[in-house]
C-alpha positions as CSV (number, residue, x, y, z in Angstrom):
1,M,-18.0,0.4,-25.4
2,K,-20.0,3.1,-23.6
3,K,-19.9,0.9,-20.5
4,N,-16.1,0.8,-20.5
5,R,-16.0,4.6,-20.8
6,S,-18.3,5.1,-17.8
7,Y,-16.1,2.7,-15.8
8,S,-13.1,4.7,-16.9
9,V,-14.6,8.0,-15.9
10,T,-15.7,6.5,-12.5
11,K,-12.2,5.3,-11.8
12,Q,-10.6,8.6,-13.0
13,L,-12.8,10.6,-10.6
14,L,-12.0,8.2,-7.7
15,V,-8.3,8.4,-8.3
16,K,-8.4,12.2,-8.7
17,N,-10.3,12.6,-5.3
18,L,-8.0,10.1,-3.6
19,V,-4.9,12.0,-4.9
20,Q,-6.3,15.2,-3.4
21,E,-7.4,13.6,-0.1
22,T,-4.2,11.5,0.5
23,G,-1.4,13.4,-1.2
24,L,-0.3,10.2,-2.9
25,T,0.5,10.0,-6.6
26,N,-1.8,8.7,-9.3
27,L,0.5,5.7,-9.7
28,E,0.4,4.9,-6.0
29,I,-3.4,5.2,-5.9
30,E,-3.7,3.0,-9.1
31,K,-1.5,0.3,-7.6
32,A,-3.3,0.3,-4.3
33,L,-6.7,0.1,-6.0
34,Q,-5.4,-2.8,-8.2
35,E,-4.2,-4.7,-5.2
36,L,-7.5,-4.3,-3.4
37,S,-9.3,-5.4,-6.5
38,D,-7.0,-8.4,-6.9
39,Y,-7.9,-9.5,-3.4
40,G,-11.6,-9.0,-4.1
41,L,-12.0,-6.3,-1.5
42,I,-13.2,-3.6,-3.8
43,K,-15.1,-3.6,-7.2
44,I,-15.3,-0.5,-9.4
45,S,-18.0,-0.3,-12.1
46,S,-19.8,2.3,-14.1
47,Q,-22.3,2.5,-11.2
48,G,-19.6,3.3,-8.6
49,M,-17.6,1.4,-6.1
50,A,-18.4,-1.5,-3.8
51,I,-16.2,-2.2,-0.7
52,K,-16.2,-5.6,0.9
53,V,-16.2,-5.4,4.7
54,V,-14.1,-8.1,6.4
55,G,-13.4,-8.6,10.0
């Protein structure tokens, strides 16, 4: 259960920072992150975030 909490804190911090940087809402950021995750382009874990570079 502790691992899920760490993941949650990591994601919350990411969303908070992206809201400040972009001016988008929490919901917009959450939706965008979910779409990127669904396509396998990002992975968020308790250790941080990994971004897959394509191109």
